[in-house]
C-alpha positions as CSV (number, residue, x, y, z in Angstrom):
1,M,-42.5,-18.5,-28.6
2,I,-39.0,-18.6,-29.9
3,D,-37.2,-15.3,-29.3
4,Y,-35.5,-13.8,-32.4
5,E,-32.2,-13.3,-30.5
6,V,-32.2,-17.0,-29.4
7,A,-32.9,-18.1,-33.0
8,T,-30.0,-16.2,-34.4
9,A,-27.6,-16.7,-31.4
10,F,-25.5,-19.2,-33.5
11,L,-24.2,-16.3,-35.6
12,G,-22.1,-15.0,-32.7
13,E,-21.6,-11.5,-31.5
14,W,-18.8,-9.9,-33.7
15,G,-18.2,-11.9,-36.9
16,H,-17.5,-10.5,-40.3
17,F,-21.2,-10.0,-41.0
18,Q,-21.7,-7.9,-37.9
19,Q,-18.6,-5.9,-38.5
20,Q,-19.7,-5.1,-42.1
21,V,-23.1,-4.0,-41.1
22,F,-21.8,-2.0,-38.1
23,F,-19.3,0.1,-40.0
24,L,-21.2,0.5,-43.2
25,L,-24.3,1.8,-41.4
26,C,-22.2,4.1,-39.3
27,L,-20.7,5.5,-42.5
28,T,-24.2,6.4,-43.8
29,V,-24.6,8.7,-40.8
30,I,-21.6,11.0,-41.5
31,P,-23.5,13.3,-44.0
32,N,-26.1,14.0,-41.4
33,G,-23.5,15.5,-39.1
34,F,-22.7,18.3,-41.6
35,T,-25.9,18.7,-43.5
36,G,-28.1,19.7,-40.5
37,M,-25.4,22.0,-39.0
38,C,-24.2,23.7,-42.2
39,I,-26.7,26.5,-41.6
40,V,-24.3,27.7,-38.9
41,F,-22.0,29.0,-41.7
42,V,-24.4,29.2,-44.6
43,A,-26.7,31.6,-42.8
44,D,-24.3,33.4,-40.4
45,T,-24.6,37.2,-40.3
46,P,-21.2,39.0,-40.6
47,P,-20.8,42.6,-39.3
48,H,-22.5,45.1,-41.7
49,R,-23.4,48.7,-42.1
50,C,-25.3,50.9,-44.5
51,V,-23.7,51.6,-47.9
52,I,-22.7,55.2,-48.6
53,P,-22.6,55.3,-52.4
54,A,-19.1,56.0,-53.8
55,N,-20.4,58.6,-56.2
56,V,-21.7,60.8,-53.4
57,N,-19.2,63.6,-53.0
58,L,-18.4,63.6,-49.2
59,T,-15.4,64.7,-47.4
60,A,-13.4,62.0,-45.5
61,A,-14.6,63.4,-42.2
62,W,-18.3,63.2,-43.1
63,R,-17.9,59.8,-44.8
64,N,-16.4,58.4,-41.6
65,R,-19.2,59.9,-39.5
66,S,-22.1,59.1,-41.8
67,I,-23.2,56.1,-39.6
68,P,-24.7,56.8,-36.2
69,L,-23.4,55.0,-33.1
70,E,-25.6,52.8,-30.9
71,L,-25.2,50.8,-27.8
72,D,-24.4,47.1,-28.4
73,S,-26.6,44.9,-26.2
74,N,-23.9,42.2,-25.7
75,S,-20.8,44.2,-25.1
76,G,-22.3,47.5,-23.8
77,A,-20.0,49.5,-26.1
78,L,-20.9,52.1,-28.7
79,V,-20.7,50.6,-32.2
80,P,-21.8,51.8,-35.7
81,S,-25.4,51.2,-36.4
82,K,-26.2,48.2,-38.6
83,C,-29.5,49.4,-39.9
84,S,-29.5,53.2,-40.2
85,R,-27.4,56.1,-41.4
86,Y,-27.6,59.8,-41.1
87,R,-29.9,61.2,-43.8
88,L,-27.7,61.4,-46.8
89,G,-29.1,64.7,-48.2
90,D,-28.3,66.5,-44.9
91,V,-24.9,65.0,-44.6
92,L,-24.1,66.0,-48.2
93,S,-25.3,69.6,-47.5
94,F,-23.0,69.9,-44.4
95,S,-20.1,68.5,-46.3
96,D,-20.5,70.9,-49.2
97,R,-20.7,73.9,-46.7
98,G,-17.4,72.8,-45.1
99,F,-18.9,72.0,-41.7
100,L,-17.1,69.4,-39.5
101,P,-19.1,66.6,-37.7
102,G,-19.1,67.0,-33.9
103,V,-17.6,70.5,-34.1
104,D,-19.9,72.6,-36.3
105,V,-22.8,70.1,-36.2
106,N,-24.3,68.4,-33.2
107,M,-24.7,64.9,-34.6
108,S,-27.6,64.0,-32.2
109,N,-29.7,66.6,-34.1
110,V,-29.1,65.1,-37.5
111,P,-32.1,62.9,-38.7
112,T,-31.4,59.3,-39.7
113,E,-32.8,57.0,-42.4
114,S,-32.8,53.3,-43.2
115,C,-30.2,51.7,-45.5
116,L,-31.8,52.8,-48.8
117,D,-28.8,51.8,-50.8
118,G,-28.2,48.4,-49.2
119,W,-25.5,47.2,-46.9
120,E,-21.8,46.5,-47.0
121,Y,-20.6,43.4,-45.3
122,D,-17.3,42.5,-43.6
123,Q,-15.7,39.8,-45.7
124,S,-12.8,39.0,-43.3
125,V,-14.6,35.7,-42.2
126,Y,-17.0,34.9,-45.1
127,I,-16.9,35.7,-48.8
128,S,-20.7,35.3,-48.9
129,T,-23.6,33.7,-47.0
130,I,-27.3,33.7,-47.8
131,I,-27.6,36.7,-45.4
132,T,-25.2,38.8,-47.5
133,E,-26.5,37.5,-50.8
134,W,-30.2,38.3,-50.2
135,D,-29.7,41.0,-47.5
136,L,-31.5,39.1,-44.7
137,V,-30.7,41.8,-42.1
138,C,-32.5,44.6,-40.2
139,D,-36.2,44.5,-41.3
140,D,-35.6,41.1,-42.9
141,R,-33.6,39.6,-40.1
142,W,-36.5,37.5,-39.0
143,K,-35.8,35.3,-42.1
144,N,-32.6,34.1,-40.5
145,P,-34.0,32.0,-37.7
146,I,-37.0,30.9,-39.8
147,T,-34.5,29.4,-42.4
148,S,-33.4,26.9,-39.7
149,S,-37.0,26.4,-38.6
150,I,-38.1,25.5,-42.1
151,F,-35.3,22.9,-42.2
152,F,-36.6,21.4,-38.9
153,C,-40.2,21.6,-40.3
154,G,-38.9,19.3,-43.0
155,V,-37.4,17.1,-40.3
156,L,-40.8,17.0,-38.6
157,T,-42.5,16.0,-41.8
158,G,-39.8,13.4,-42.5
159,S,-40.2,11.9,-39.0
160,F,-43.9,11.5,-39.6
161,V,-43.7,10.0,-43.0
162,S,-40.5,7.9,-43.0
163,G,-41.3,5.8,-39.9
164,Q,-44.5,4.5,-41.4
165,L,-42.8,4.0,-44.8
166,S,-40.0,2.1,-43.2
167,D,-42.3,-0.1,-41.3
168,R,-44.3,-0.8,-44.4
169,Y,-41.7,-1.0,-47.2
170,G,-38.5,-1.9,-45.3
171,R,-35.6,-0.2,-43.6
172,K,-33.1,-0.6,-46.4
173,I,-35.2,0.9,-49.2
174,V,-36.1,4.0,-47.1
175,L,-32.5,4.4,-46.1
176,F,-31.1,4.6,-49.6
177,V,-33.9,6.5,-51.2
178,T,-33.7,9.3,-48.6
179,M,-29.9,9.4,-48.8
180,A,-30.3,10.0,-52.6
181,V,-32.9,12.7,-52.0
182,Q,-30.6,14.4,-49.4
183,T,-27.7,14.4,-51.8
184,V,-29.5,15.5,-54.9
185,F,-31.5,18.3,-53.2
186,T,-28.4,19.7,-51.4
187,F,-26.8,19.9,-54.8
188,I,-29.8,21.8,-56.2
189,M,-29.5,24.2,-53.3
190,V,-26.2,25.4,-54.7
191,F,-28.1,27.0,-57.6
192,A,-31.0,28.5,-55.5
193,P,-31.8,31.9,-57.1
194,S,-33.7,33.3,-54.1
195,W,-34.4,32.9,-50.4
196,P,-37.9,31.2,-50.8
197,V,-36.4,28.7,-53.3
198,F,-33.5,28.0,-50.9
199,C,-36.0,27.4,-48.0
200,A,-38.2,25.0,-50.1
201,L,-35.1,22.9,-51.0
202,F,-33.8,23.0,-47.5
203,F,-37.2,21.7,-46.3
204,I,-36.8,18.6,-48.5
205,V,-33.3,18.1,-47.3
206,G,-34.5,18.2,-43.7
207,M,-37.1,15.5,-44.6
208,A,-34.4,13.2,-46.1
209,T,-31.8,13.8,-43.3
210,I,-34.0,12.5,-40.5
211,S,-35.4,9.7,-42.6
212,N,-32.1,8.1,-43.4
213,Y,-30.7,8.6,-39.9
214,V,-33.7,6.9,-38.2
215,A,-33.7,4.1,-40.9
216,A,-30.0,3.4,-40.4
217,F,-30.4,3.5,-36.6
218,V,-33.2,1.0,-36.5
219,L,-31.7,-1.2,-39.2
220,G,-28.5,-1.6,-37.1
221,T,-30.5,-2.0,-33.9
222,E,-32.5,-4.9,-35.3
223,I,-29.7,-6.7,-37.1
224,L,-26.9,-6.6,-34.5
225,S,-26.6,-8.8,-31.4
226,P,-27.4,-7.3,-28.0
227,K,-23.9,-6.3,-26.9
228,V,-22.9,-4.9,-30.3
229,R,-26.3,-3.2,-30.5
230,T,-25.5,-1.2,-27.4
231,I,-22.2,0.1,-28.9
232,Y,-23.9,0.8,-32.2
233,S,-26.9,2.7,-30.9
234,T,-24.9,4.9,-28.5
235,A,-21.3,5.3,-29.5
236,G,-21.3,3.9,-33.0
237,V,-23.7,6.1,-35.0
238,S,-23.2,9.0,-32.7
239,L,-19.4,9.1,-33.1
240,F,-19.7,9.0,-36.9
241,F,-22.3,11.8,-36.7
242,A,-19.8,13.8,-34.7
243,A,-17.1,13.0,-37.3
244,G,-19.3,14.6,-39.9
245,Y,-20.0,17.5,-37.6
246,M,-16.3,18.1,-37.1
247,F,-15.7,17.9,-40.8
248,L,-18.1,20.8,-41.4
249,P,-15.9,23.7,-39.9
250,L,-12.8,22.3,-41.5
251,L,-14.4,22.4,-44.9
252,A,-16.1,25.7,-44.2
253,Y,-12.7,27.3,-43.3
254,F,-11.4,26.6,-46.8
255,L,-14.7,27.2,-48.7
256,R,-16.0,30.5,-47.4
257,D,-18.6,31.0,-50.1
258,W,-21.9,29.4,-49.2
259,R,-22.5,27.9,-52.6
260,M,-19.1,26.3,-52.8
261,L,-19.5,25.0,-49.2
262,L,-22.8,23.3,-50.1
263,L,-21.2,21.8,-53.3
264,G,-18.4,20.5,-51.2
265,L,-20.8,18.9,-48.7
266,T,-22.8,17.3,-51.6
267,L,-20.0,15.3,-53.2
268,P,-19.5,12.6,-50.4
269,G,-23.2,11.6,-50.9
270,F,-22.4,10.0,-54.3
271,L,-19.9,7.7,-52.7
272,Y,-22.6,5.8,-50.9
273,V,-24.3,4.2,-53.9
274,P,-22.2,0.9,-53.8
275,L,-23.3,0.3,-50.2
276,W,-26.7,-0.9,-51.5
277,W,-25.1,-4.3,-52.3
278,F,-23.4,-4.7,-48.9
279,I,-26.1,-3.6,-46.4
280,P,-29.0,-6.2,-46.0
281,E,-32.6,-5.7,-45.0
282,S,-33.6,-6.3,-41.4
283,P,-34.5,-9.9,-40.9
284,R,-36.7,-8.8,-37.9
285,W,-38.7,-6.6,-40.2
286,L,-39.0,-9.3,-42.9
287,L,-40.4,-11.7,-40.2
288,S,-42.9,-9.1,-39.1
289,R,-44.1,-8.9,-42.7
290,G,-44.3,-12.7,-42.9
291,R,-41.4,-13.0,-45.4
292,V,-39.7,-15.8,-43.6
293,E,-37.7,-17.2,-46.6
294,E,-36.1,-13.8,-47.2
295,A,-35.2,-13.4,-43.5
296,E,-33.7,-16.9,-43.4
297,A,-31.7,-16.2,-46.6
298,I,-30.1,-13.1,-45.0
299,V,-29.3,-15.0,-41.8
300,R,-27.8,-17.9,-43.8
301,D,-25.7,-15.5,-45.8
302,A,-24.5,-14.0,-42.5
303,A,-23.6,-17.4,-41.2
304,K,-21.6,-18.0,-44.4
305,K,-19.7,-14.8,-43.9
306,N,-19.0,-15.7,-40.3
307,K,-18.0,-19.2,-41.4
308,I,-20.7,-20.8,-39.3
309,K,-23.0,-23.7,-40.3
310,P,-26.6,-22.6,-39.7
311,P,-29.3,-25.0,-38.3
312,P,-31.8,-26.6,-40.8
313,V,-34.7,-24.4,-39.5
314,I,-33.9,-21.0,-38.2
315,F,-37.4,-19.4,-37.8
316,S,-40.5,-21.3,-37.1
317,L,-43.0,-20.1,-34.4
318,L,-41.5,-16.6,-34.1
319,Q,-42.8,-15.3,-37.4
320,K,-46.4,-16.3,-36.7
321,E,-46.9,-14.0,-33.8
322,L,-45.1,-11.1,-35.4
323,Q,-47.1,-11.5,-38.6
324,C,-50.4,-11.7,-36.6
325,E,-49.8,-8.4,-34.8
326,S,-48.1,-6.4,-37.6
327,K,-50.8,-6.3,-40.2
328,A,-52.8,-3.3,-39.1
329,L,-50.4,-1.3,-37.0
330,N,-49.7,2.4,-37.6
331,I,-48.8,5.5,-35.7
332,C,-52.2,5.6,-34.0
333,D,-51.2,2.4,-32.1
334,L,-48.7,4.5,-30.1
335,L,-51.6,6.0,-28.3
336,R,-54.2,3.2,-28.4
337,S,-53.6,1.5,-25.0
338,P,-52.9,3.4,-21.7
339,N,-49.5,1.8,-21.2
340,I,-48.0,2.6,-24.6
341,R,-49.8,6.0,-24.5
342,W,-48.0,7.1,-21.3
343,I,-44.7,5.8,-22.5
344,S,-45.1,7.7,-25.8
345,L,-46.2,11.0,-24.3
346,T,-43.4,11.0,-21.8
347,L,-40.8,10.2,-24.4
348,W,-42.2,12.9,-26.7
349,L,-41.8,15.6,-24.0
350,V,-38.2,14.4,-23.2
351,W,-37.3,14.4,-26.9
352,N,-38.7,17.8,-27.3
353,T,-36.6,19.3,-24.6
354,L,-33.5,17.6,-25.8
355,T,-33.8,19.0,-29.3
356,I,-34.4,22.5,-28.0
357,A,-31.2,22.3,-25.9
358,Y,-29.0,20.5,-28.4
359,F,-29.8,22.5,-31.5
360,A,-29.9,25.9,-29.7
361,L,-26.5,25.2,-28.3
362,S,-25.2,23.9,-31.6
363,L,-26.5,26.8,-33.7
364,N,-25.3,29.3,-31.1
365,T,-21.6,28.6,-31.8
366,A,-21.4,31.5,-34.3
367,N,-22.4,33.9,-31.5
368,L,-19.7,32.8,-29.0
369,H,-16.6,34.9,-28.4
370,G,-13.7,34.0,-30.7
371,N,-13.3,32.4,-34.0
372,A,-16.6,30.9,-35.4
373,Y,-14.8,27.9,-37.1
374,F,-12.9,27.0,-34.0
375,N,-16.0,27.3,-31.8
376,C,-18.0,25.1,-34.1
377,F,-15.2,22.5,-34.1
378,V,-15.0,22.6,-30.3
379,S,-18.8,22.2,-30.2
380,A,-18.4,19.1,-32.4
381,L,-15.4,17.8,-30.5
382,V,-17.2,17.7,-27.1
383,E,-19.6,15.2,-28.6
384,I,-16.8,12.6,-28.8
385,P,-16.5,12.2,-25.0
386,A,-20.3,12.6,-24.7
387,Y,-20.9,9.7,-27.0
388,T,-18.2,7.6,-25.4
389,L,-19.8,8.3,-22.0
390,S,-23.2,7.4,-23.4
391,W,-21.9,4.0,-24.4
392,V,-20.2,3.4,-21.0
393,M,-23.5,4.4,-19.2
394,F,-25.6,2.4,-21.5
395,R,-23.4,-0.7,-21.2
396,W,-23.2,-0.9,-17.4
397,W,-25.8,1.3,-15.9
398,S,-29.6,1.7,-15.7
399,R,-31.1,3.3,-18.9
400,R,-33.5,5.4,-16.9
401,L,-30.9,6.7,-14.5
402,S,-28.4,7.4,-17.3
403,L,-30.9,9.5,-19.1
404,S,-32.2,11.3,-16.0
405,S,-28.8,12.2,-14.6
406,T,-27.4,13.5,-17.9
407,L,-30.4,15.7,-18.5
408,F,-30.3,17.0,-15.0
409,M,-26.6,17.8,-15.1
410,G,-27.0,19.5,-18.5
411,G,-29.7,21.7,-17.1
412,V,-27.6,22.6,-14.1
413,F,-24.6,23.7,-16.2
414,L,-26.9,25.9,-18.4
415,L,-28.5,27.5,-15.3
416,F,-25.0,28.3,-13.8
417,L,-24.2,30.3,-16.9
418,Q,-26.3,33.3,-15.8
419,L,-24.2,33.5,-12.6
420,M,-20.9,34.0,-14.5
421,P,-19.5,37.6,-14.6
422,A,-19.4,39.2,-18.0
423,N,-15.6,39.4,-18.1
424,L,-15.1,35.6,-17.6
425,V,-15.9,34.8,-21.2
426,Y,-13.9,31.6,-21.5
427,L,-15.4,30.2,-18.3
428,S,-18.8,30.8,-19.7
429,I,-17.9,29.1,-22.9
430,T,-16.5,26.1,-20.9
431,L,-19.8,25.8,-18.9
432,E,-21.8,26.0,-22.2
433,M,-19.7,23.2,-23.7
434,M,-20.1,21.1,-20.6
435,G,-23.8,21.6,-20.9
436,K,-23.7,20.7,-24.5
437,C,-21.7,17.6,-23.6
438,A,-24.3,16.4,-21.1
439,V,-27.2,17.1,-23.4
440,T,-25.5,15.3,-26.3
441,T,-24.9,12.3,-24.0
442,A,-28.6,12.3,-23.1
443,F,-29.5,12.6,-26.8
444,A,-27.5,9.5,-27.7
445,I,-29.0,7.5,-24.8
446,V,-32.6,8.5,-25.5
447,Y,-32.3,7.2,-29.1
448,A,-31.1,3.8,-28.0
449,Y,-33.5,3.7,-24.9
450,T,-36.5,4.5,-27.1
451,A,-35.6,1.7,-29.6
452,E,-35.4,-0.8,-26.6
453,L,-38.8,0.2,-25.2
454,Y,-40.8,-0.3,-28.4
455,P,-41.5,-3.6,-30.2
456,T,-40.3,-4.6,-33.6
457,V,-43.7,-4.2,-35.2
458,L,-43.7,-0.5,-34.2
459,R,-40.1,0.4,-33.6
460,N,-39.4,2.5,-36.7
461,T,-42.8,4.2,-36.5
462,A,-42.2,4.9,-32.8
463,L,-38.7,6.3,-33.3
464,G,-40.1,8.4,-36.2
465,A,-43.0,9.6,-34.0
466,C,-40.6,10.6,-31.2
467,S,-38.4,12.4,-33.6
468,M,-41.5,14.1,-35.1
469,A,-42.8,15.2,-31.7
470,S,-39.3,16.6,-30.8
471,R,-39.2,18.7,-33.9
472,I,-41.5,21.3,-32.3
473,G,-38.4,21.9,-30.1
474,S,-36.0,22.0,-33.0
475,I,-38.3,24.4,-35.0
476,I,-38.3,26.9,-32.1
477,A,-34.7,26.3,-31.1
478,P,-33.4,29.1,-33.5
479,Y,-35.7,31.6,-31.7
480,F,-34.1,30.7,-28.3
481,I,-30.9,32.1,-29.8
482,Y,-32.9,35.1,-31.1
483,L,-33.8,35.9,-27.5
484,R,-30.2,36.9,-27.0
485,S,-31.2,40.3,-28.5
486,Y,-33.3,40.9,-25.4
487,S,-31.2,39.2,-22.7
488,V,-28.1,37.1,-23.1
489,S,-29.0,35.0,-20.1
490,L,-32.7,34.3,-21.1
491,P,-32.0,31.4,-23.5
492,Y,-29.9,29.6,-20.9
493,I,-32.4,30.1,-18.1
494,L,-35.2,28.6,-20.3
495,M,-33.2,25.7,-21.6
496,G,-31.7,24.9,-18.2
497,S,-35.1,24.9,-16.5
498,L,-36.7,22.7,-19.2
499,T,-33.8,20.2,-19.2
500,V,-33.8,19.8,-15.4
501,A,-37.6,19.2,-15.4
502,S,-37.3,16.6,-18.2
503,G,-34.5,14.8,-16.2
504,L,-37.0,14.3,-13.4
505,L,-39.8,13.2,-15.7
506,T,-37.7,10.4,-17.2
507,L,-37.7,8.6,-13.8
508,L,-41.3,7.5,-14.6
509,L,-40.1,5.5,-17.7
510,P,-39.7,1.7,-17.5
511,E,-36.2,0.1,-17.2
512,S,-34.9,-1.8,-20.2
513,Y,-31.4,-2.7,-19.0
514,G,-30.8,-6.4,-19.5
515,M,-34.0,-7.0,-21.3
516,P,-34.4,-8.6,-24.8
517,L,-35.9,-6.4,-27.5
518,P,-39.7,-6.7,-27.5
519,D,-41.1,-8.0,-30.7
520,T,-44.8,-7.4,-30.2
521,I,-46.8,-4.8,-28.2
522,S,-47.7,-7.4,-25.6
523,H,-44.0,-7.7,-24.7
524,M,-43.7,-4.0,-23.7
525,Q,-43.0,-3.1,-20.1
526,H,-45.4,-1.2,-17.9
527,F,-45.6,2.5,-17.1
528,P,-44.6,3.9,-14.6
529,G,-41.4,1.9,-14.4
530,C,-41.1,1.7,-10.6
531,C,-39.4,-1.7,-10.7
532,K,-37.5,-3.9,-13.2
533,K,-39.7,-6.4,-14.9
534,K,-38.7,-9.9,-15.9
535,P,-37.9,-10.7,-19.5
536,Y,-40.7,-12.1,-21.7
537,K,-38.9,-15.3,-22.6
538,L,-41.6,-17.9,-22.4
539,T,-42.1,-21.2,-24.1
540,N,-45.1,-21.6,-26.3
541,T,-46.8,-23.9,-23.8
542,E,-46.2,-21.6,-20.9
543,E,-47.6,-18.7,-22.9
544,K,-50.8,-20.6,-23.7
545,E,-51.2,-21.6,-20.1
546,K,-50.9,-18.0,-18.9
547,V,-53.4,-16.8,-21.4
548,A,-55.8,-19.6,-20.4
549,E,-55.5,-18.5,-16.8
550,G,-56.3,-14.9,-17.7
551,K,-52.8,-13.7,-16.8
552,S,-50.4,-11.6,-18.9
553,P,-48.4,-13.7,-21.3
554,V,-45.6,-11.2,-21.0
555,F,-44.4,-11.0,-17.4
556,L,-44.6,-13.7,-14.8
């Protein structure tokens, strides 16, 4: 069998064609950096208290004491209640009779009531958020974390659907259709009249966001040469994602109304339309569908751009095996045989833990001490060294050990947080950012590692399935933050323990460092990966001989 990478080696590593594909696909990832994380500002809860109607005739003393004090669970200080006020009829009676609060009236004996006239919100940070627009506080505060969870339910659905669509209809068409859906529905969200409508639209945006990210990731992985693929799949797409993430707090700082912020985030999406004519379909995928002429046309065009003369015949025997195995494959094949089943189950557990830690830490930036915009920017900024480190580790070190060590260290940093004294706020934030950096490094590695473990005929479906399985973690991640209301340390203890356990679990996965990308299921390595297997590069004759002898045609 002729290996795809051998057949296309004449193109070189870093010609004009590879540069064009690399940077244009990376550009398509930028909107994903700010679309998924915009909820940090769109649904942040500013300080609030019950409204005391202006037409109620209260003295200044009673108006200032109309809100009871309660103990803040984070700071331990007494602060005005967010969800109750002293019963307005009683307060008005005391005011009219000239009594003074705390002098003539024992405030602990005055009954309280809920915020019957609504809430007033501090506008020093935000002009408006969906929380202030639809009063998602107090008895309705459960709607805040569920808003993020609904987005990740959309991501779950998109992961399930897009992988199979991409393997069936092509990487390119799914990439651009889902980019269009993401842009259009984000724009429609600007005009959402209610919270349920906002959530329904946000669900669709979540579907599109993960779909175009996975499609772009797989497309670049399959087109680019091995060395460039390593850079693309670790540092490339990830750094551009981080660029979009860093762009979010900068834009949010100037657009403090949630509708204007979403509108500002929508506009860049319309700039991607011309890229349709510059980003090709994956020749690997075309071969897997038996469309050899189209695959050769793309490779010949690449040779022309690189100013290289292609051979008369580029693909011959390669496409026959790919076409043979790709006709009936779907997501069920990820569990069909014991080997691929154990690899899939292990990766699903690891992905699940990573999404819990990554999104919980990212969404938690608004709760950290200090300026919310600066904290979000720092949270995005730490991803730059994380993605750079992921490329260095992926380029020169074992995939399995890279993933295991970063997961383990991330968990250790999070577990150390509970040991920090309450007054060392900035040290705690530093440890949290170090944990975020380690988890982000692991996230970049696991994407590329997963793409290397699965074959071409199932790669997009497998990545989509891993992403789909991990969305259980992202759906419950907002509730990890919600646990802060019971104990500030509890989210970090749970995340740290899960991350350390997953770091140990990854040691069971096969090693893919130095291996060619598998094209068929028979090329996959064995689980558990206790030793490095030899590449599957065999000639057609050798392969037939091994099959005839009853031996595996994959590994000698």
